[in-house]
PASEBA-1860 file (N, C-alpha, C; in nm, 3 decimals):
! residues 311
1> XXXXXXXX> -1.648/-0.741/-0.405/-1.559/-0.773/-0.294/-1.626/-0.724/-0.163 ~ -1.629/-0.809/-0.063/-1.689/-0.770/0.066/-1.575/-0.762/0.170 ~ -1.578/-0.653/0.248/-1.481/-0.636/0.356/-1.547/-0.659/0.489 ~ -1.483/-0.745/0.568/-1.535/-0.766/0.709/-1.422/-0.734/0.802 ~ -1.447/-0.635/0.892/-1.354/-0.596/0.994/-1.381/-0.676/1.123 ~ -1.305/-0.781/1.139/-1.324/-0.865/1.258/-1.417/-0.982/1.226 ~ -1.390/-1.095/1.294/-1.465/-1.216/1.270/-1.610/-1.204/1.320 ~ -1.636/-1.117/1.415/-1.777/-1.100/1.466/-1.865/-1.038/1.360
9> XXXXXXXX> -1.809/-0.970/1.264/-1.891/-0.915/1.157/-1.909/-1.006/1.037 ~ -1.834/-1.121/1.041/-1.837/-1.211/0.930/-1.958/-1.305/0.938 ~ -2.049/-1.300/0.844/-2.160/-1.401/0.850/-2.118/-1.540/0.818 ~ -2.192/-1.640/0.855/-2.152/-1.776/0.813/-2.134/-1.784/0.659 ~ -2.025/-1.849/0.617/-2.002/-1.857/0.472/-2.086/-1.964/0.412 ~ -2.136/-1.937/0.288/-2.219/-2.032/0.214/-2.137/-2.139/0.149 ~ -2.009/-2.115/0.123/-1.924/-2.210/0.056/-1.791/-2.217/0.127 ~ -1.717/-2.323/0.097/-1.579/-2.332/0.142/-1.497/-2.225/0.074
17> XXXXXXXX> -1.377/-2.205/0.128/-1.297/-2.095/0.078/-1.152/-2.133/0.047 ~ -1.097/-2.058/-0.047/-0.950/-2.062/-0.077/-0.897/-1.936/-0.018 ~ -0.801/-1.949/0.073/-0.755/-1.837/0.154/-0.606/-1.809/0.135 ~ -0.575/-1.682/0.128/-0.434/-1.647/0.143/-0.423/-1.546/0.258 ~ -0.306/-1.545/0.322/-0.288/-1.471/0.444/-0.164/-1.384/0.431 ~ -0.174/-1.252/0.466/-0.054/-1.170/0.460/-0.086/-1.026/0.473 ~ 0.021/-0.941/0.468/0.007/-0.798/0.476/-0.036/-0.733/0.346 ~ 0.017/-0.788/0.234/-0.007/-0.736/0.099/0.027/-0.585/0.093
25> XXXXXXXX> 0.134/-0.547/0.160/0.173/-0.410/0.161/0.232/-0.372/0.024 ~ 0.170/-0.280/-0.046/0.213/-0.241/-0.180/0.137/-0.311/-0.289 ~ 0.083/-0.426/-0.262/0.017/-0.513/-0.367/0.104/-0.514/-0.493 ~ 0.232/-0.558/-0.476/0.324/-0.561/-0.585/0.296/-0.686/-0.672 ~ 0.384/-0.706/-0.776/0.361/-0.812/-0.869/0.364/-0.953/-0.804 ~ 0.447/-0.966/-0.699/0.444/-1.089/-0.626/0.312/-1.115/-0.556 ~ 0.256/-1.015/-0.492/0.122/-1.030/-0.433/0.020/-1.060/-0.542 ~ 0.030/-0.989/-0.656/-0.067/-1.008/-0.761/-0.071/-1.151/-0.813
33> XXXXXXXX> 0.051/-1.211/-0.820/0.056/-1.353/-0.860/-0.018/-1.444/-0.766 ~ -0.008/-1.413/-0.635/-0.077/-1.496/-0.535/-0.227/-1.471/-0.548 ~ -0.269/-1.349/-0.565/-0.413/-1.320/-0.579/-0.475/-1.388/-0.697 ~ -0.400/-1.391/-0.806/-0.446/-1.464/-0.928/-0.456/-1.611/-0.902 ~ -0.360/-1.663/-0.825/-0.360/-1.806/-0.792/-0.478/-1.842/-0.702 ~ -0.509/-1.757/-0.605/-0.621/-1.777/-0.517/-0.752/-1.774/-0.600 ~ -0.771/-1.681/-0.684/-0.889/-1.672/-0.762/-0.906/-1.794/-0.852 ~ -0.793/-1.839/-0.915/-0.804/-1.954/-1.007/-0.842/-2.080/-0.928
41> XXXXXXXX> -0.780/-2.100/-0.808/-0.816/-2.216/-0.728/-0.963/-2.210/-0.681 ~ -1.007/-2.091/-0.642/-1.145/-2.080/-0.599/-1.246/-2.109/-0.712 ~ -1.216/-2.063/-0.829/-1.306/-2.086/-0.944/-1.311/-2.233/-0.976 ~ -1.196/-2.301/-0.967/-1.190/-2.443/-0.999/-1.268/-2.527/-0.899 ~ -1.261/-2.482/-0.771/-1.322/-2.558/-0.664/-1.465/-2.514/-0.634 ~ -1.513/-2.410/-0.697/-1.645/-2.355/-0.660/-1.649/-2.300/-0.521 ~ -1.535/-2.237/-0.477/-1.518/-2.187/-0.346/-1.511/-2.033/-0.351 ~ -1.518/-1.972/-0.231/-1.498/-1.828/-0.223/-1.349/-1.799/-0.211
49> XXXXXXXX> -1.310/-1.690/-0.274/-1.166/-1.645/-0.263/-1.160/-1.544/-0.147 ~ -1.065/-1.567/-0.057/-1.059/-1.493/0.069/-0.916/-1.443/0.092 ~ -0.901/-1.314/0.124/-0.772/-1.259/0.170/-0.793/-1.230/0.321 ~ -0.705/-1.283/0.400/-0.700/-1.259/0.541/-0.582/-1.169/0.572 ~ -0.610/-1.048/0.632/-0.500/-0.957/0.665/-0.526/-0.901/0.802 ~ -0.431/-0.819/0.845/-0.435/-0.770/0.984/-0.409/-0.618/0.990 ~ -0.477/-0.553/1.086/-0.448/-0.413/1.117/-0.447/-0.397/1.266 ~ -0.336/-0.337/1.319/-0.214/-0.300/1.244/-0.144/-0.422/1.190
57> XXXXXXXX> -0.050/-0.401/1.100/0.030/-0.514/1.056/0.110/-0.561/1.173 ~ 0.137/-0.694/1.179/0.200/-0.749/1.299/0.328/-0.680/1.346 ~ 0.419/-0.645/1.252/0.538/-0.575/1.294/0.510/-0.441/1.352 ~ 0.403/-0.375/1.306/0.365/-0.248/1.364/0.316/-0.264/1.507 ~ 0.250/-0.375/1.532/0.204/-0.404/1.668/0.327/-0.427/1.759 ~ 0.425/-0.503/1.711/0.534/-0.537/1.797/0.641/-0.426/1.804 ~ 0.664/-0.355/1.700/0.773/-0.258/1.693/0.729/-0.111/1.691 ~ 0.599/-0.086/1.672/0.554/0.052/1.669/0.614/0.128/1.556
65> XXXXXXXX> 0.662/0.253/1.578/0.718/0.335/1.477/0.849/0.284/1.419 ~ 0.908/0.183/1.486/1.034/0.124/1.438/1.005/0.019/1.328 ~ 0.881/-0.012/1.303/0.844/-0.109/1.197/0.873/-0.046/1.058 ~ 0.893/-0.132/0.961/0.914/-0.078/0.825/0.799/0.014/0.785 ~ 0.833/0.124/0.716/0.736/0.223/0.677/0.639/0.157/0.571 ~ 0.513/0.190/0.585/0.413/0.132/0.497/0.418/0.183/0.360 ~ 0.394/0.098/0.262/0.374/0.137/0.123/0.233/0.180/0.096 ~ 0.135/0.108/0.159/-0.005/0.132/0.137/-0.081/0.127/0.266
73> XXXXXXXX> -0.169/0.219/0.287/-0.265/0.212/0.400/-0.377/0.114/0.363 ~ -0.460/0.078/0.461/-0.567/-0.016/0.432/-0.656/0.028/0.318 ~ -0.698/0.154/0.317/-0.786/0.203/0.206/-0.722/0.178/0.070 ~ -0.589/0.207/0.062/-0.520/0.190/-0.064/-0.512/0.046/-0.105 ~ -0.486/-0.040/-0.008/-0.482/-0.186/-0.036/-0.615/-0.233/-0.093 ~ -0.722/-0.191/-0.028/-0.857/-0.235/-0.068/-0.890/-0.191/-0.209 ~ -0.850/-0.068/-0.243/-0.870/-0.018/-0.382/-0.799/-0.109/-0.481 ~ -0.677/-0.148/-0.448/-0.599/-0.230/-0.539/-0.652/-0.374/-0.539
81> XXXXXXXX> -0.694/-0.428/-0.428/-0.742/-0.564/-0.423/-0.872/-0.583/-0.506 ~ -0.950/-0.475/-0.517/-1.074/-0.480/-0.593/-1.047/-0.521/-0.740 ~ -0.932/-0.491/-0.788/-0.898/-0.517/-0.929/-0.882/-0.664/-0.954 ~ -0.874/-0.750/-0.848/-0.843/-0.890/-0.867/-0.960/-0.981/-0.837 ~ -1.081/-0.921/-0.828/-1.208/-1.000/-0.814/-1.201/-1.095/-0.693 ~ -1.143/-1.052/-0.585/-1.143/-1.133/-0.464/-1.282/-1.120/-0.403 ~ -1.337/-1.228/-0.354/-1.474/-1.230/-0.301/-1.482/-1.160/-0.163 ~ -1.387/-1.198/-0.074/-1.398/-1.155/0.062/-1.259/-1.113/0.118
89> XXXXXXXX> -1.256/-1.000/0.181/-1.138/-0.959/0.260/-1.180/-0.957/0.406 ~ -1.107/-1.032/0.488/-1.129/-1.031/0.629/-1.007/-0.962/0.691 ~ -1.035/-0.857/0.766/-0.927/-0.781/0.831/-0.943/-0.793/0.981 ~ -0.851/-0.860/1.046/-0.856/-0.883/1.186/-0.771/-0.778/1.257 ~ -0.819/-0.731/1.375/-0.737/-0.644/1.457/-0.625/-0.725/1.520 ~ -0.497/-0.687/1.493/-0.389/-0.759/1.551/-0.360/-0.696/1.685 ~ -0.399/-0.771/1.788/-0.382/-0.722/1.929/-0.317/-0.829/2.011 ~ -0.313/-0.806/2.139/-0.243/-0.902/2.228/-0.309/-1.038/2.223
97> XXXXXXXX> -0.441/-1.043/2.214/-0.514/-1.170/2.207/-0.477/-1.250/2.087 ~ -0.473/-1.181/1.973/-0.440/-1.254/1.849/-0.294/-1.294/1.847 ~ -0.206/-1.206/1.894/-0.065/-1.235/1.901/-0.036/-1.355/1.990 ~ -0.122/-1.373/2.094/-0.099/-1.483/2.189/-0.176/-1.608/2.151 ~ -0.246/-1.612/2.043/-0.327/-1.732/2.002/-0.227/-1.840/1.958 ~ -0.252/-1.960/2.005/-0.167/-2.071/1.966/-0.188/-2.104/1.815 ~ -0.086/-2.171/1.757/-0.099/-2.208/1.616/-0.218/-2.297/1.594 ~ -0.242/-2.390/1.689/-0.354/-2.486/1.677/-0.489/-2.412/1.676
105> XXXXXXXX> -0.501/-2.315/1.769/-0.630/-2.239/1.772/-0.648/-2.156/1.648 ~ -0.543/-2.099/1.597/-0.554/-2.021/1.474/-0.605/-2.106/1.361 ~ -0.549/-2.226/1.349/-0.597/-2.315/1.240/-0.741/-2.358/1.260 ~ -0.772/-2.401/1.385/-0.904/-2.455/1.405/-1.015/-2.354/1.414 ~ -0.990/-2.247/1.491/-1.098/-2.149/1.519/-1.117/-2.050/1.403 ~ -1.006/-2.014/1.337/-1.016/-1.909/1.232/-1.023/-1.974/1.096 ~ -0.925/-2.056/1.061/-0.918/-2.109/0.923/-1.027/-2.213/0.901 ~ -1.044/-2.306/0.992/-1.141/-2.411/0.971/-1.283/-2.367/1.007
113> XXXXXXXX> -1.308/-2.322/1.131/-1.442/-2.302/1.179/-1.511/-2.177/1.116 ~ -1.437/-2.064/1.110/-1.494/-1.938/1.066/-1.482/-1.919/0.915 ~ -1.365/-1.957/0.856/-1.342/-1.928/0.716/-1.366/-2.049/0.626 ~ -1.393/-2.167/0.689/-1.424/-2.285/0.612/-1.321/-2.315/0.505 ~ -1.198/-2.317/0.542/-1.087/-2.337/0.445/-1.095/-2.466/0.375 ~ -1.085/-2.461/0.244/-1.063/-2.582/0.163/-0.912/-2.586/0.123 ~ -0.859/-2.466/0.088/-0.717/-2.459/0.053/-0.664/-2.329/0.118 ~ -0.541/-2.333/0.163/-0.472/-2.215/0.212/-0.345/-2.201/0.131
121> XXXXXXXX> -0.326/-2.077/0.074/-0.214/-2.049/-0.013/-0.121/-1.947/0.058 ~ -0.001/-1.991/0.096/0.092/-1.903/0.167/0.234/-1.931/0.114 ~ 0.321/-1.834/0.140/0.461/-1.849/0.095/0.541/-1.933/0.190 ~ 0.663/-1.964/0.147/0.749/-2.053/0.230/0.791/-1.989/0.360 ~ 0.794/-1.857/0.365/0.838/-1.789/0.488/0.723/-1.756/0.582 ~ 0.603/-1.805/0.552/0.484/-1.772/0.636/0.503/-1.831/0.775 ~ 0.478/-1.745/0.881/0.483/-1.790/1.020/0.351/-1.746/1.085 ~ 0.311/-1.824/1.187/0.188/-1.792/1.257/0.188/-1.855/1.396
129> XXXXXXXX> 0.093/-1.816/1.479/0.085/-1.868/1.612/0.169/-1.792/1.714 ~ 0.142/-1.811/1.837/0.211/-1.739/1.942/0.364/-1.754/1.931 ~ 0.433/-1.641/1.932/0.579/-1.640/1.913/0.624/-1.681/1.773 ~ 0.530/-1.675/1.676/0.559/-1.717/1.537/0.619/-1.858/1.539 ~ 0.556/-1.945/1.621/0.615/-2.077/1.642/0.600/-2.172/1.530 ~ 0.501/-2.154/1.445/0.464/-2.246/1.340/0.490/-2.189/1.200 ~ 0.520/-2.277/1.109/0.547/-2.236/0.972/0.473/-2.321/0.870 ~ 0.527/-2.327/0.750/0.459/-2.395/0.642/0.447/-2.543/0.670
137> XXXXXXXX> 0.542/-2.607/0.726/0.535/-2.749/0.758/0.428/-2.780/0.857 ~ 0.421/-2.705/0.964/0.316/-2.723/1.069/0.179/-2.696/1.012 ~ 0.168/-2.592/0.929/0.036/-2.558/0.866/-0.009/-2.675/0.775 ~ 0.079/-2.730/0.699/0.047/-2.840/0.610/-0.003/-2.961/0.688 ~ 0.067/-2.993/0.797/0.026/-3.107/0.880/-0.108/-3.078/0.948 ~ -0.130/-2.957/0.999/-0.256/-2.925/1.067/-0.368/-2.923/0.968 ~ -0.345/-2.873/0.846/-0.447/-2.871/0.743/-0.493/-3.008/0.708 ~ -0.396/-3.098/0.700/-0.429/-3.237/0.667/-0.522/-3.299/0.776
145> XXXXXXXX> -0.493/-3.260/0.897/-0.577/-3.317/1.009/-0.717/-3.262/1.011 ~ -0.734/-3.134/0.978/-0.867/-3.068/0.993/-0.943/-3.056/0.858 ~ -0.872/-3.093/0.748/-0.949/-3.102/0.625/-0.923/-2.998/0.521 ~ -0.809/-2.932/0.516/-0.779/-2.841/0.406/-0.638/-2.866/0.353 ~ -0.617/-2.828/0.230/-0.487/-2.841/0.165/-0.407/-2.714/0.185 ~ -0.280/-2.724/0.185/-0.187/-2.604/0.188/-0.110/-2.607/0.053 ~ -0.115/-2.495/-0.012/-0.052/-2.480/-0.144/0.056/-2.373/-0.137 ~ 0.171/-2.403/-0.197/0.280/-2.304/-0.197/0.238/-2.187/-0.289
153> XXXXXXXX> 0.260/-2.066/-0.236/0.222/-1.948/-0.311/0.315/-1.927/-0.429 ~ 0.256/-1.872/-0.536/0.333/-1.839/-0.654/0.430/-1.726/-0.617 ~ 0.541/-1.723/-0.687/0.642/-1.614/-0.666/0.672/-1.550/-0.802 ~ 0.710/-1.424/-0.795/0.759/-1.358/-0.913/0.898/-1.298/-0.885 ~ 0.983/-1.305/-0.984/1.118/-1.254/-0.971/1.143/-1.146/-1.077 ~ 1.236/-1.058/-1.048/1.284/-0.964/-1.147/1.437/-0.985/-1.148 ~ 1.486/-1.026/-1.265/1.620/-1.073/-1.269/1.630/-1.206/-1.193 ~ 1.713/-1.207/-1.089/1.720/-1.326/-1.003/1.670/-1.301/-0.863
161> XXXXXXXX> 1.607/-1.186/-0.842/1.564/-1.151/-0.708/1.411/-1.161/-0.694 ~ 1.366/-1.217/-0.585/1.224/-1.226/-0.563/1.163/-1.085/-0.530 ~ 1.054/-1.054/-0.597/0.988/-0.926/-0.573/0.925/-0.926/-0.432 ~ 0.952/-0.821/-0.360/0.903/-0.811/-0.222/0.873/-0.670/-0.184 ~ 0.800/-0.647/-0.076/0.769/-0.515/-0.026/0.896/-0.446/0.013 ~ 0.991/-0.517/0.073/1.118/-0.455/0.118/1.196/-0.400/-0.001 ~ 1.187/-0.473/-0.117/1.260/-0.424/-0.233/1.193/-0.296/-0.287 ~ 1.062/-0.289/-0.280/0.992/-0.170/-0.320/1.033/-0.050/-0.234
169> XXXXXXXX> 1.040/-0.073/-0.102/1.080/0.034/-0.010/1.225/0.082/-0.043 ~ 1.312/-0.017/-0.071/1.449/0.013/-0.104/1.455/0.103/-0.229 ~ 1.379/0.065/-0.331/1.382/0.142/-0.456/1.324/0.280/-0.435 ~ 1.218/0.294/-0.355/1.159/0.426/-0.327/1.258/0.511/-0.250 ~ 1.330/0.454/-0.155/1.427/0.530/-0.078/1.536/0.583/-0.172 ~ 1.565/0.511/-0.277/1.666/0.552/-0.375/1.604/0.644/-0.485 ~ 1.477/0.670/-0.473/1.406/0.749/-0.574/1.406/0.687/-0.712 ~ 1.421/0.556/-0.722/1.428/0.484/-0.847/1.286/0.444/-0.886
177> XXXXXXXX> 1.212/0.540/-0.942/1.073/0.522/-0.970/1.050/0.417/-1.087 ~ 1.148/0.407/-1.177/1.132/0.309/-1.282/1.138/0.169/-1.226 ~ 1.232/0.144/-1.132/1.240/0.012/-1.065/1.114/-0.013/-0.990 ~ 1.060/0.089/-0.919/0.936/0.070/-0.849/0.822/0.029/-0.943 ~ 0.816/0.099/-1.057/0.709/0.064/-1.154/0.725/-0.080/-1.201 ~ 0.850/-0.129/-1.217/0.869/-0.269/-1.260/0.820/-0.365/-1.148 ~ 0.841/-0.327/-1.024/0.802/-0.416/-0.913/0.654/-0.418/-0.884 ~ 0.590/-0.305/-0.904/0.447/-0.292/-0.874/0.361/-0.323/-0.996
185> XXXXXXXX> 0.413/-0.308/-1.119/0.330/-0.322/-1.236/0.252/-0.194/-1.260 ~ 0.283/-0.089/-1.195/0.217/0.039/-1.206/0.306/0.143/-1.139 ~ 0.274/0.268/-1.155/0.346/0.375/-1.085/0.309/0.379/-0.936 ~ 0.402/0.416/-0.853/0.369/0.427/-0.711/0.285/0.551/-0.690 ~ 0.186/0.538/-0.599/0.090/0.645/-0.578/0.051/0.645/-0.429 ~ 0.008/0.761/-0.381/-0.040/0.779/-0.248/-0.182/0.838/-0.264 ~ -0.276/0.791/-0.181/-0.412/0.833/-0.184/-0.451/0.901/-0.050 ~ -0.523/1.011/-0.060/-0.569/1.078/0.062/-0.665/1.186/0.026
193> XXXXXXXX> -0.720/1.246/0.131/-0.820/1.353/0.112/-0.753/1.487/0.121 ~ -0.791/1.580/0.032/-0.738/1.718/0.033/-0.795/1.792/0.150 ~ -0.707/1.848/0.229/-0.751/1.921/0.352/-0.705/2.067/0.346 ~ -0.759/2.150/0.435/-0.712/2.286/0.445/-0.570/2.290/0.500 ~ -0.486/2.374/0.442/-0.350/2.392/0.488/-0.334/2.530/0.549 ~ -0.207/2.574/0.555/-0.184/2.706/0.614/-0.177/2.816/0.504 ~ -0.203/2.773/0.376/-0.209/2.868/0.266/-0.073/2.932/0.233 ~ 0.034/2.871/0.276/0.167/2.929/0.251/0.196/2.923/0.102
201> XXXXXXXX> 0.157/2.813/0.035/0.178/2.804/-0.111/0.113/2.917/-0.186 ~ -0.012/2.945/-0.151/-0.084/3.053/-0.216/-0.013/3.186/-0.193 ~ 0.031/3.208/-0.069/0.101/3.332/-0.034/0.231/3.346/-0.114 ~ 0.294/3.231/-0.149/0.416/3.236/-0.225/0.390/3.252/-0.374 ~ 0.262/3.239/-0.415/0.226/3.251/-0.557/0.213/3.115/-0.627 ~ 0.218/3.009/-0.546/0.206/2.873/-0.602/0.103/2.794/-0.517 ~ -0.026/2.816/-0.539/-0.126/2.745/-0.459/-0.111/2.594/-0.463 ~ -0.123/2.532/-0.348/-0.107/2.388/-0.338/-0.231/2.325/-0.273
209> XXXXXXXX> -0.252/2.198/-0.309/-0.352/2.117/-0.239/-0.276/2.029/-0.140 ~ -0.318/2.027/-0.013/-0.255/1.954/0.092/-0.331/1.820/0.111 ~ -0.259/1.712/0.094/-0.325/1.576/0.098/-0.287/1.513/0.231 ~ -0.388/1.475/0.306/-0.369/1.407/0.435/-0.322/1.259/0.409 ~ -0.201/1.231/0.451/-0.145/1.094/0.430/-0.187/0.999/0.538 ~ -0.228/1.051/0.656/-0.272/0.973/0.771/-0.169/0.859/0.802 ~ -0.044/0.904/0.804/0.064/0.808/0.842/0.174/0.889/0.907 ~ 0.250/0.823/0.998/0.352/0.897/1.068/0.479/0.914/0.979
217> XXXXXXXX> 0.493/0.834/0.872/0.607/0.845/0.785/0.563/0.806/0.646 ~ 0.637/0.858/0.545/0.615/0.820/0.409/0.736/0.743/0.357 ~ 0.715/0.644/0.269/0.824/0.565/0.215/0.912/0.640/0.115 ~ 0.874/0.758/0.076/0.948/0.834/-0.025/0.934/0.984/0.010 ~ 1.042/1.058/-0.013/1.040/1.205/0.008/1.103/1.272/-0.115 ~ 1.070/1.400/-0.128/1.128/1.475/-0.236/1.026/1.550/-0.318 ~ 1.070/1.599/-0.435/0.984/1.674/-0.521/0.972/1.597/-0.651 ~ 0.851/1.584/-0.701/0.819/1.493/-0.808/0.728/1.557/-0.914
225> XXXXXXXX> 0.752/1.526/-1.043/0.648/1.546/-1.142/0.543/1.436/-1.121 ~ 0.418/1.476/-1.115/0.315/1.379/-1.074/0.184/1.397/-1.156 ~ 0.095/1.303/-1.137/-0.040/1.313/-1.185/-0.136/1.307/-1.069 ~ -0.236/1.391/-1.068/-0.347/1.385/-0.971/-0.461/1.311/-1.036 ~ -0.503/1.201/-0.976/-0.608/1.116/-1.031/-0.730/1.125/-0.945 ~ -0.850/1.145/-1.009/-0.976/1.144/-0.941/-1.075/1.067/-1.023 ~ -1.173/1.016/-0.958/-1.273/0.935/-1.028/-1.343/1.018/-1.134 ~ -1.358/0.963/-1.256/-1.432/1.025/-1.366/-1.371/1.157/-1.414
233> XXXXXXXX> -1.236/1.172/-1.395/-1.169/1.291/-1.443/-1.039/1.251/-1.509 ~ -0.997/1.322/-1.615/-0.865/1.295/-1.668/-0.755/1.329/-1.568 ~ -0.638/1.268/-1.587/-0.526/1.297/-1.498/-0.480/1.442/-1.512 ~ -0.447/1.498/-1.397/-0.404/1.639/-1.393/-0.254/1.641/-1.363 ~ -0.169/1.701/-1.453/-0.025/1.707/-1.427/0.001/1.807/-1.311 ~ 0.104/1.771/-1.234/0.127/1.852/-1.113/0.277/1.839/-1.070 ~ 0.312/1.922/-0.974/0.442/1.910/-0.906/0.407/1.880/-0.761 ~ 0.468/1.775/-0.704/0.431/1.733/-0.570/0.553/1.730/-0.479
241> XXXXXXXX> 0.538/1.784/-0.360/0.641/1.779/-0.259/0.596/1.688/-0.145 ~ 0.678/1.591/-0.106/0.649/1.508/0.010/0.765/1.527/0.110 ~ 0.730/1.581/0.226/0.832/1.603/0.324/0.783/1.677/0.446 ~ 0.873/1.741/0.521/0.829/1.808/0.645/0.853/1.957/0.642 ~ 0.876/2.015/0.520/0.891/2.161/0.496/0.992/2.223/0.591 ~ 1.120/2.195/0.574/1.222/2.245/0.664/1.232/2.399/0.664 ~ 1.194/2.464/0.555/1.202/2.608/0.553/1.112/2.666/0.658 ~ 1.001/2.602/0.685/0.901/2.656/0.780/0.907/2.585/0.916
249> XXXXXXXX> 1.020/2.527/0.951/1.046/2.472/1.081/1.013/2.326/1.097 ~ 0.976/2.256/0.985/0.952/2.110/0.991/0.814/2.079/1.051 ~ 0.797/1.952/1.073/0.668/1.905/1.125/0.636/1.769/1.074 ~ 0.508/1.723/1.087/0.467/1.592/1.037/0.488/1.588/0.884 ~ 0.512/1.469/0.830/0.527/1.456/0.690/0.399/1.496/0.617 ~ 0.413/1.573/0.510/0.298/1.629/0.441/0.317/1.614/0.294 ~ 0.211/1.596/0.223/0.211/1.593/0.077/0.141/1.719/0.030 ~ 0.217/1.802/-0.048/0.158/1.922/-0.112/0.175/1.913/-0.258
257> XXXXXXXX> 0.075/1.942/-0.330/0.082/1.931/-0.478/0.028/2.056/-0.544 ~ 0.097/2.102/-0.645/0.059/2.220/-0.724/0.025/2.179/-0.865 ~ -0.097/2.204/-0.904/-0.142/2.171/-1.038/-0.077/2.261/-1.143 ~ -0.037/2.201/-1.251/0.022/2.279/-1.362/-0.083/2.333/-1.457 ~ -0.091/2.465/-1.458/-0.180/2.532/-1.556/-0.327/2.489/-1.545 ~ -0.368/2.462/-1.420/-0.506/2.422/-1.395/-0.554/2.496/-1.268 ~ -0.679/2.528/-1.264/-0.738/2.585/-1.150/-0.861/2.504/-1.114 ~ -0.837/2.401/-1.032/-0.946/2.304/-0.991/-0.955/2.308/-0.840
265> XXXXXXXX> -1.072/2.321/-0.790/-1.093/2.314/-0.647/-1.099/2.166/-0.600 ~ -0.991/2.131/-0.530/-0.973/1.992/-0.488/-1.015/1.970/-0.342 ~ -1.047/2.076/-0.269/-1.071/2.058/-0.127/-1.181/1.957/-0.098 ~ -1.149/1.871/-0.005/-1.248/1.767/0.035/-1.249/1.644/-0.052 ~ -1.178/1.648/-0.169/-1.184/1.537/-0.258/-1.083/1.428/-0.221 ~ -1.119/1.307/-0.244/-1.023/1.194/-0.234/-0.945/1.190/-0.365 ~ -0.814/1.206/-0.355/-0.729/1.210/-0.472/-0.615/1.103/-0.460 ~ -0.570/1.057/-0.573/-0.450/0.975/-0.578/-0.343/1.051/-0.646
273> XXXXXXXX> -0.224/1.055/-0.581/-0.113/1.130/-0.635/-0.012/1.025/-0.688 ~ -0.001/1.022/-0.821/0.086/0.919/-0.891/0.218/0.986/-0.924 ~ 0.326/0.926/-0.873/0.462/0.984/-0.892/0.522/0.936/-1.019 ~ 0.564/1.032/-1.103/0.624/0.999/-1.233/0.773/1.016/-1.237 ~ 0.826/1.128/-1.189/0.972/1.152/-1.198/1.017/1.228/-1.077 ~ 1.127/1.179/-1.022/1.190/1.254/-0.909/1.266/1.373/-0.963 ~ 1.232/1.492/-0.921/1.296/1.612/-0.969/1.415/1.654/-0.876 ~ 1.395/1.640/-0.748/1.504/1.675/-0.656/1.468/1.629/-0.518
281> XXXXXXXX> 1.564/1.625/-0.424/1.539/1.598/-0.286/1.481/1.727/-0.216 ~ 1.409/1.701/-0.109/1.365/1.821/-0.029/1.491/1.883/0.035 ~ 1.490/2.015/0.040/1.604/2.087/0.094/1.563/2.212/0.168 ~ 1.652/2.263/0.252/1.622/2.382/0.327/1.687/2.501/0.259 ~ 1.613/2.608/0.236/1.663/2.727/0.169/1.689/2.837/0.271 ~ 1.782/2.925/0.234/1.822/3.035/0.319/1.717/3.148/0.325 ~ 1.634/3.151/0.224/1.537/3.262/0.219/1.412/3.216/0.143 ~ 1.301/3.291/0.161/1.178/3.265/0.091/1.203/3.289/-0.059
289> XXXXXXXX> 1.284/3.391/-0.090/1.309/3.421/-0.235/1.375/3.302/-0.301 ~ 1.469/3.241/-0.230/1.541/3.123/-0.287/1.446/3.010/-0.306 ~ 1.355/2.991/-0.211/1.253/2.882/-0.226/1.164/2.908/-0.344 ~ 1.115/3.033/-0.363/1.031/3.066/-0.475/1.100/3.043/-0.608 ~ 1.230/3.077/-0.614/1.304/3.053/-0.733/1.317/2.906/-0.767 ~ 1.336/2.821/-0.662/1.346/2.678/-0.683/1.212/2.619/-0.724 ~ 1.099/2.669/-0.666/0.972/2.614/-0.706/0.944/2.647/-0.853 ~ 0.982/2.764/-0.896/0.967/2.804/-1.039/1.045/2.704/-1.128
297> XXXXXXXX> 1.165/2.672/-1.086/1.246/2.574/-1.161/1.185/2.438/-1.161 ~ 1.129/2.397/-1.048/1.059/2.267/-1.039/0.941/2.259/-1.138 ~ 0.866/2.366/-1.141/0.751/2.370/-1.232/0.798/2.361/-1.378 ~ 0.902/2.433/-1.411/0.954/2.425/-1.547/1.003/2.286/-1.580 ~ 1.073/2.223/-1.486/1.121/2.085/-1.508/1.005/1.986/-1.525 ~ 0.898/2.003/-1.451/0.785/1.911/-1.464/0.715/1.934/-1.600 ~ 0.704/2.060/-1.639/0.649/2.086/-1.775/0.729/2.018/-1.885 ~ 0.862/2.027/-1.872/0.949/1.963/-1.970/0.930/1.813/-1.971
305> XXXXXXX> 0.914/1.756/-1.850/0.894/1.611/-1.839/0.764/1.568/-1.909 ~ 0.659/1.640/-1.877/0.531/1.596/-1.939/0.523/1.630/-2.084 ~ 0.603/1.720/-2.133/0.605/1.750/-2.278/0.697/1.659/-2.356 ~ 0.770/1.574/-2.281/0.863/1.479/-2.346/1.000/1.533/-2.371 ~ 1.030/1.654/-2.319/1.163/1.712/-2.342/1.274/1.648/-2.257 ~ 1.235/1.590/-2.146/1.331/1.518/-2.059/1.267/1.388/-2.019 ~ 1.355/1.288/-1.994/1.305/1.152/-1.954/1.276/1.151/-1.808
END
């Protein structure tokens, strides 16, 4: 899989392409169905499979911090997309120029001229062009004029509801990790690099690894039984807190994780923290002693979970 940040970095394509366009936030089962569809069409046509996405995501550009909280940062999306054998990911900077591009220019300059579209696969709610003026009908007509087909994207449902990023956010907000697993086809996880903290966990007797989330908000908060995943290493059981540490005056959202019965130097490593079970919500304690007592209880609960004593 090749990543190109901006069209100016994209070399001329050797073949026509089958393209899908979107945020792919979370890369849930609905997204996965589309990616499989793109790959299948590309193989049949002898074309390149292409994912076109944007940074920041369009709603983040228009709404800033009021936009829906992200499920996955770009790095996390790319790790997940690699599993689907996509040939090319093109990530465009979503700025005022792109927001103001007409629907006709988007089709002609980006999809036809630069990406050599043979087929474009998008959902029924896809909108594009200045002011989101155009949709699936306009794209189909424009594609017919300039030489590519438009194909309706595959959808996946759970029960009678279409799987979507907003449903994943809703389930995470409710700490319903089993529902999240059903929507994603895997456990929800956050990836980041372990950084130096203020060593408060060690001072309390529970050393923690502090993971930089590089985001202003997290889609889930609380205390969880978790696994720490690293390349070429077995999963490490842990207790993870995601929140703003109200006992210590609050601050930016932080992920802190304490390894169970392991002494591994994680500093500087890129780790994935996989959430298994919600143990409790983050709370403010009246004293450090009360906090230490609760952390001890959290560790015991996580051990019971991993040993199969509790579901």
